[in-house]
N, C-alpha and C positions, 0 to 999 in steps of 0.2 A: 504494500500500500504506500502511496506517495505521502511524503511529509506535508502536513497541512499548515503548520506554523513554523516559520523560520526560526523562532526562538526556542523551539522544543528540540532537545538532543536525540529524541527517539523517533525514528522513521515510522510513520503509520500509527502514531500514538492515539489510542482510543479516546483519551480525554480531549485531545485536539480535534478529533473528528466530531465529538459532541458539541464543540464550539462553532462548527461551521455554520455560517449564517444562511447559506443557500440551501433551502429544504431538499431540493432534488439531489444536489451534490452530497448533502449529509446522509440521505438515505442510501445512496449508491456506495458511499464510503463505509457505512455501517454494515451493509450487505456484504461487501468485500471483506470486511474485518471478520465477520462471523464465519465466512467460508474458509478463510486462510488461517485463522488462529489455531485450529487443531493440528495443522501440519507444521507449525513453526516450533522451533526449539530455542528461541531467544530467551534470555533472562528477563525477569520482570513481568512474566505473563500473569502472575497472581494479582497484580495491581488492577488491570482492567476487569478481571473476574470479580474481585472484591467490590469494584465500582458497580458492576452489573448486579451483584448481590444487594447492595444498598438500594439501587434503583428498583429492583424487584420487590424488596420489602416495603419501600415507600409508595410505589405505584403499581400494585399487582394487577390492576385492571386496564393498564395502558396497552393497547394492541400493537404499538409500533414495532417493538423488538420481536414480537410473535410473528408478524408478517415478514420480517427481514431474516428469519432463520435462527433465532436464539436457541430453540429446542434442539435443532440438528447440531448446532455447535456444542451445546452442553453435553449432549449424548456422546458425541465424538470425543470430547475431553475425558469423560468418565472411562470410555473404552481405552483411551490412550493410557490413562493411569493404571488401569487393570492389566494391560498387556505389556507395558514398557516400564518396568520398575526402575531402570536406570534414569529415565526421564523423570519419573515420579520423585526420585530421591534427590534430583538436582535442584539447586537454588531453593525456592519455596513452593515448588510444584506440588508438594505433598498436600497443600491446602486445596488444590483445584478440584478434585473429585467431590469434596465436601461442599464447596461453594456451588459447583455445577448442579448437584442434586438438590441443594437448598433452593436455587433459582427456579428449577423445574417445579418444585413444590409450591413456591410462592405464586408463580404465575398460573397455577392450576387450582388454587384453593377457592376461587370465587366464580370463575367463568367457565361454563361447560364448553363453549366453543374453543377456548384456549386448551382445555383438556383434550379435545378431539385433535387439535393441531399437534399436541405433544405426542399422542399415540401414533399419529401418522408419521411423525418425525422419528419414531423408533426409540422412545425413551425407556420403554418398559424393560427390555432385556438387560441393559446396563444397570438399571435400578435393581433388578432382581439379583444380579451378581453382587451388588453392594449389600443387599438384604441377606444374602448367604453368609456374609462376613468375610468376603474376599479381602477387604482392607481391615477396618477396625469398627468398634461399636459406634464411634462418632459418625461414620458414614452410614452405618445401619440406621441410626436415628433419623437422618434426613431422607434416606431412601424409603423407609416405612411411612414417613410423613407424606412424601410425594405420591407413593402408591395408594395411600389412603384417600388422598384427594381425587385421584383418578378413578378409584373404585366407587366414589360417591355418586357419580353421574350415571344415569341409565345408558347413555350412548357410549360410554367408555368402560363400564363395568365388565362387559363380556371380554374385552381385550385383556383386562387384568386377570379375570378368572380363567382365561385360556392357558395361563401359566399355572398349572396345577399345584406346583410347589409353593406358591405364594401363601396360600392359606396355612399349610403345614408350617412353613417357616415363621409366619406371624404368630401362630399358637406357641411354638417353641420359644420365640423371642419374648412374648408376653410373660411366660412362666420363668424365663431365665434372665431377663434383662437386668434385674437388680443385682443378681449374682455376678453377671458379666461386668457391669460397671464397677462393682465393689472390688472384684479381683483384678481387673485390668486397669483400674485408675485409683480408686479411693484407698485401698488397703496399703499400698506401698508408695509413700510420697516420693522416695528417691528413684522410683522406676517410672514415674509419669512421663509420657511423651510430651516433649516441649510444645509441639503444635497443638496437642489437645489442651494443654494449659492455656495457650494463647487464644484458642477458639472459645473456651469457656469464659474467659475473663476479658477477652480483647486486650490482653497485655496489661491490664490495669489492676490486677489483684495478686495477693500472695497466696500461701498455702491454704489459709482459712477460707478465703473467698473461692478458691478452686474447689475445695471440698463442698462448700455450700452449693455451688453451681453444679457440681457433679450429681448431687442429690436431685436437683431440679431436672437435669437432663436425663437422669435415670428414670425419673417419674415420667417424663415426656416419652421416652423410649417405650415404656410399658403402655402408656395411655394411647399413643399413636398406633401401637400394635393392636390394642383393643378396638380402636376406631376402624382399622382395616378389617379385623375379624367381624366387627358389627355389620359392615357392608355385606359380607358373605352370609351372615346369619339371617338376613331378610329373605334369603332364597332357601326354601326347604331342602333342596337337593344337597346343600352343603352342611346341614345340621348333623348328619351322622359323623362327619369328620370333626366337627366342633364339640359335640356332646360326648366326649370321652370323660369318664369319671375323674381321672387325674387332673384334667383341666377345669372341669366344672367345680370341683371342690376348692380350687384356688381362687375362683372368681370373686366370691364375697369379700375376700381379703385384699383385693386390688383396689386400693383407695387413692390411686394416683390423682384423681380428680380434685383432691384437696389442694394440689399445686396447679393443676390444669382444669380450670373451671368448666371448660367446654367439652371435656372428655366424658364419654358415657361411663367410664370406669367399669369395674366388674359388674356392678348392679345394673348399669344400663345395658350391658350385653346380655345379662340374665333376663332382663325384661324383653329384649328382642327375641331371645330363645323361647321364652314362655308364651310369646304371642302365637307360636305355632304348636299345634297338637303334637307334632313329631318331636318337639323339644321339651314339652312338659313332662313326658314320661321319664326321660333320663334325669331331669332336675329333681323330680319328686323321689327318685330312687337313690339319690346321693345323700347319705347320712351327713347331717351337719348343715346342709345348705338352708333348710327351712328355718332352723334356729337362727342362722345368720341373717336371713331375710327378715325374721321377726325383730331382731335387734335394730336393723336398719329402718324398718317400718316405724319403729318407735322414735327414731332419731329426729332431731330438729334441724334438718338440712335439706338441700335441694333434691336429695335422692329418696326422700321419704315416700313420695307418691309412687316412685318406680318399684320399690319393694312392696308397697300395698297392692299395686297392679299385679305383680307376680303372684302374690298370695291369692288374690281374688280369681285370677285365671286358673290357678291350680285347683281351687275349690270348686269352680264351675265346671271343671272337666270330670265327668263321672269316673274316668279311668285313673285319675290321680287324687281325687278328693279324699278317699279313705286313707291314702298314704300320708296326707299332710294335715288333716283336719285337727287332730288332737294337739299338734304343735302350733298350728296357726291360730286357732280360736282365741287363746288367751291374749295374744297381742292385738288381734282385730277387735276384740271386745273392749280393750282399753282405748282403742282409737275410734270407737263407734260414734262419738259425739263431735267429731270434727265436722264443722260446717262446710268450710271450703279450704282447700290447700292450693294456693296460687291460682292458676286458671281452672283448677279442678273443683267444680261446684258440687255441693251435696254429696261429698265423698262419704260422710258418715252414713247417709241413707243407703248408699250403694253397698257399704259393708253390711249393714243390717239386712238388706234384702238378700244378699248372697248367703249369709249365715242362716237366714230363715229357710231359704230353698234347700240348703244342705241338710238341715235337720228334718225337713219334710221328706226328702228323697232317700234318707238313710234307712236301710232295712235292718234285719237281724243277721247274725252269722258273722262270717269272716270280715266283712266290710263294714260292720257296725261301729259306731263311735262309742267312746267311753262315757260312763254315766256322768263324770265330772264335766266333760265337754258339753253334754246335753244340758246340764244344770246351768253352765255359764251362758249358753245361748238363750235358754229359757228366761234367765234373770234379765238378760238384755232386752228380750222381747217384752217382758213384763214392765220394764222401765219405760219402754216406748208406749205401752198401753197406759201406764200411769200418767205420762205426759198428756195423752189425749184426754184422760179423765179430768186432769187439772185445768184444761182449757175451758171446761164447762163449770168449774167450781167458782163460787162467789169469791170476790177479792178478800172479803173479811175472813173467810175460812183459810185462804192462802196465807194471810198475814198471821193468823193464829198458828198455822203449821210452822211458819218461818220463825216466829217468836219461840215456839216450843223447841225448835232445833237449836236456837241460840242458847236457851237455858241448858240443854244437854251438852252443847259444845263447851260452855263455860265450866260445867262439871268436869268435862274431860280435861280442860286446862288446869283445873285445880288438882285433879289426880296426877296429871303430868308433873306439876310443880312439886308435889309431895313424893315423887319418885315411883308412882304406880303406873308404869308405862303401858303395861298390857291393859289395865283398867281404862286408861285414857284412850287407847286405841278402840276399845269396845264402845266407849261413849261417842267417839267420833263416828263410828259405824252407825250407832243409833241415831245420831244427829243427821247423817246422810239419808237414813230411811225416812226421817221426818221432813227434811228440807225440800221445798218445792223444786221440781226438776228445772223450772225456768229460772230459778235463783242461781244462775251460773257463778256469779261472783262469790257467793257464800259457799257454794260447793267446791270451788277452786281451793278456798281456804281449808275446808274440812279434809279434802283429799291430801292436800300438801301437809297438813298437820299429822294426818295418819301416816303419811310416808315417813315423816320424821320419827314417829314411834317405831315403825318397822326397822328403820336404821338402827335405833338404839337396842332393839330386840334381836339384832343380827339377822334380819330377814330381808336381804337385798332384793330378791325377786318381787316380794310384795311391795317394797318401797318403790321399785321401778314402775310397777303397775299403777300405784296411786299417783306418783309424780307425773306419769304420762297422762293419766286422766285429767289431772289438774291443768296440764299444759294444753290439752285438747279443748278444755272448756274456756280457757283464758282468752280474753280479747285484748291485744292481738294474739293469734295462735302461736303457741310454743315460746312465749316470751314472759312467762312468770318466773322471775329471777330465782326465788327461793326453791321452787320446784326443780329448776334446772340444776341448782347446786346440790340438792338432795339426790337427784338422780345421778349426777356426776359421782357422788360419793358411793352410791349403791353399785354403779358400774365398776368403780375402783375396787370394791369389796369382792367382786366377781372376777377381777383381773381383766376386764374388758377395757383396755387402755384407750383405744381409739374412740369408743363411745363416750367414755369418761372425759376425754380431751375435748371433744366437740361440745359437750354440755358445759364444761368449765369455761371454755372460751365464750360461749353464748351468755353464760352468767356474767362474765366480766363486761361483755358488751351491754347487757341490760343495766348493770350497775352504772356504767358510764353515761347512760341516757336517762336514768331515773331522776325524778324530781324529789324523791324521798331523800332527806339528808342522811338517813342511816343506811341507804343502799347506794347512794352516789359515791363516786370515787373522790376522796378528799385530795385536793390539790393534784387532780389527774393521776393519782397514784393507784396502780393496780393493787387490790387487796392482797395482803401478804400471803394469806392462806391459799387464795385462789392461784396466785402466781406459783406457789410451790407445787400445787397439784398439777398445774399445766406443765411445769418443767418435768415433774416426775413422769407424767404420761407421755410427754414428747420423747423422753428417753426410752420408755417402754415400747412406744409405737414407732421408734426410729425406722426409717425406710430400709436401712441395710441390716437390721437386726438379725433376721433369719440367715442372710448370707454370711454375716460375720460369725454367727454361731457355727454354721456349717464349715466355714473355712478357717476357723480357729481364731478369728479376731475377737470373739467374746466367748467365754466359757460358761456353759450352763450352770456348773456347780461353782458357787462362790462368787458369782458376779452380781449378786443382788444389790450389794451396796453401790456398785458403779451404775447399775441400771436404774434402780428404784430409790436410791438415797439411803441414808443410814437411820432415818427417823421412823422406820416402819415397825419396829419391834414392840415398843412399850409406850408410845406416845398417845395422847388423846386426839380425837378427831376435832379439827377446828370447827367451832360453832358460831363464830362471830357473825357470819352471814345470816344467822337465824334471828338476830336481834331486830325486831320489827316494831318501831316505836311510832305511835300515832301522835300527831300534834295536839289533838284535842279529844282523843279517845274515840273518834268517829272514823278514822282511816281504816282501810282494809287490813293494814299490817300493824297489829299490836295494840295492847291496852296499857302496858306498863311503861312508865316514864323512867327507864333505866337504860342508858346507852353505854354501860361499862364494857360490854363486849367489844364495841368499836374502839373505845378509848384504850383498851388494853391489848390490842392486836400484837404489838411488838413484844409484849411480855410473854405471850404464848405462841410465838411464831412457829414452834415445832410441833404444834398439837393439831393434827388433822387426820391422823391415820386410824384412830378408833373413836367410835361415837361416845359422846358424853352428854349428860343432861345438864351439866353445870352451865348456868347462865343462859340457857336457851329460852328465848321468848317466842312463843308460837304466833302464827297468824291469827287474827281476830276480825270480827266485823260487828257492826251494830245492826240489829234487825229493824 
């Protein structure tokens, strides 16, 4: 290519070409540049490629480079890197396959016509070679991203699917990605490839930043693999390949969407699988998946409705209902009073209707449900009937019932203060039986108080159930701070670190937004007890934990102190968050004018691991 600027020392400089003022000359020069670049061996080729990468990231919908042959150029450069290792190792050419695959992915993520051009340009075969691991995990990451975009569109999916190994490779990558990144980058600082470090931090970070970015990229590698598999899962013919027990069992634990908000994560893929009858059978047959789905269904995050959908589809299918009903019903009963979850309206009514159909369709014999499951569904249906009766009840009678519930609730508070926790729990149950169904605010308080009793009685499952019911009744949904905290503690008792972490973080968020002076964060400081629980669960839910244990980075025996901290043996459970002081005795939260729990946080900063009634002030309300 001819030199465009007399001031530039590099003949055919791409950046000079981009400054050409004549549009026709500029297009001709860019076209020539794309055609000639793969055959050149000059130094400095990575510079225009990185420039193209920046352009693709900033303007992914601009058709100019597509029309001038950028896909053909990037495809040829990947092939060159794969076939000519001498060239690849020269100068900074090692970066080029990564940038080339990234450019393909960026230009195909939004525009189907661009994806069609990419397929016609032959990008899939070289991307598949990168997906195989012909270079390193860094190139695998951008290859699976690009292939995922190409598989998203109906007009290009068949071209991706025609390479039969792509699905198998993606499944293996989703399962092994964290171990790959841990062993090939994170574990040994002194063995990290320099170009990997530069790509992760753009040359701006030290070892600590490199490690943090490695976790993010490992999560993306897994998430983008799941996204690609999800495209295949919409087609029933691919479900037998996807629905292998080894893979299905790992899906609920693939929470990479915490880092990548747009990823379906494991739960999103499970939802796609459960949409098909062919997929529901294998899911229902995998021990542990239903329990995991129930935990996610109770969670307060964007995946909650996905888990609920999975459970409802499994229950509506006669061939899977009997396999899952006993495990699914307790969670769905807790969620039956959800009014709306995001765009999903009347979700609670859908849950009730499905459970009612289940109980009506169940017969006797091998496929019959347990008596406990029947009782739970019947209790739910009776509560719905009770709500209908109350609609025709005079207001005076409803006020009498509400006042009676308040009296019993206060009796429960008194028993609680005297140390009779089981007696208090019974009183709260009695109050719930009296309290009108429409008195949601009061019922939130009663469920949340009873959840606290269950915590102190070392009954975490019951605490989770009551806290979940309180969160479903609360307006706005899932944002009752004390119920979030109590459920976070209950999950902690069960060793469910991720679930506990989510609730603890949401609790902190609610505190920061609360107008209550005893729930709000003083001087924007995160509550000490909540900060410690979050740190503990972040260590326990560390992305590379399983890989580190498997590869010797963390030892199962004797590592509890490093993973969970040293205060878990004999300390008390922090209860400062339970201090709910009302300004004039009329607030939802509290009757007692004692905020010592908040004032003395620093004095008891190590006390959150075991429940204690010391200083707890329960929720209250005035009828």
